[in-house]
N, C-alpha and C positions, 0 to 999 in steps of 0.2 A: 211864740213859744218856742219853735225852732221846736224840729224832730225831735221823738221823746224814747227814747229806746228800750223795748221791750221784749225781754227771755223767748222764747219759745214758749218752753214746759206754760208760759205762763199765757203768755196767747194759747195757749191747747188747754190751758184748763180752763180762760173762759168761755168763749171754745162752746165744750161738754155743756159748763155750770146759762147758757145764757140759751142753750137752745133745750139746754129738762125743761120740758112742762111746768113739772111736775113741783121739780126744783123751784121752779121764777113764781111759781101757787102761792108752794110756801113761803118763800121769802118776802113774799109779799105781803099775805096775809102776817107773820110774825114784825111786820117795818110797823103796818097802821095799830095795830094792838097797839103796839112799842109809844105808838104818837100817841095815839090817846091815852094811854098810862101816864107819860107823860106831863098833857096835856093836862088828867083831870088833878092829880101834884099842884103840878102850876099851880089853878086855881082852886084847888082850897090851902094857896099862900097870898092869896088876891093880888094873882098876877094873870091878861090875858092876851088869848094866843090872838096876831093881829095881821100869821102869816106863818109859810113854812113848809118843806116838807118834809117827806115818810122821814129824814137824815137829818131834820134840826126842825126847831122853832123857833117862833121869832110873839116877846113877849111884850105888853106894855105893861107894865106899870112905876109907882111912884117915884122911888129914884133907882134905876139902871145903879147905878156903879151898886149902891146901900149890898143890894146885894150877890151886886158881885161879890165883890167883899168879902161875904157871909157867907157865898159857896166854899172859893177859892181857901179859906180859912178852912176848909175838909176838902182841900186840892181839885172841885171840883172848876173850871175852866168853860167859859162864859166869851163870849164877844158884847165888847159894849158899843156904841157907837159914838159917835161925834160931834153930830149932824141932834141926838136925840136923846134927853137927861132921860128919855122915859122909856125905853127902847136891850133888852138885853134875848137873845139868839144864846140855845138849850142845842147841844146832839140829842144824837139819845144815850140811855149808859148802856156800857154793858148787863148780861145780867145780871154779873155776882156787885152792880152800883148801886141794884134801882133800894137799897136802905138808906143806902153811906147819902144819894140824896135827899130821899126825908130828912134823913138826923141830921143834913147839914142846914135845911128848913129851919127846922123844928127848935135849930142853936139860935 
């Protein structure tokens, strides 16, 4: 990939954030809570979590293409995989995106 240029201010912000134990802990707790929230919504809509991180989740379902299409109609972007018709990956929505995600699943 080569070297990536990162500006001095961006480096300084990164250092400040990563050395701030309170910020790191608060961020981790928020990500963990959001991950559980996404898993609950997915489970209520027939998806089973089979992997992921605190930033995105991998779910198994009956037809990933159908779910991707349904969510895309509401401008919720997901990833499906050419080697599995049953897997779909969702990222954590922004704070104002949770209601839209739930509405999209209901549509």
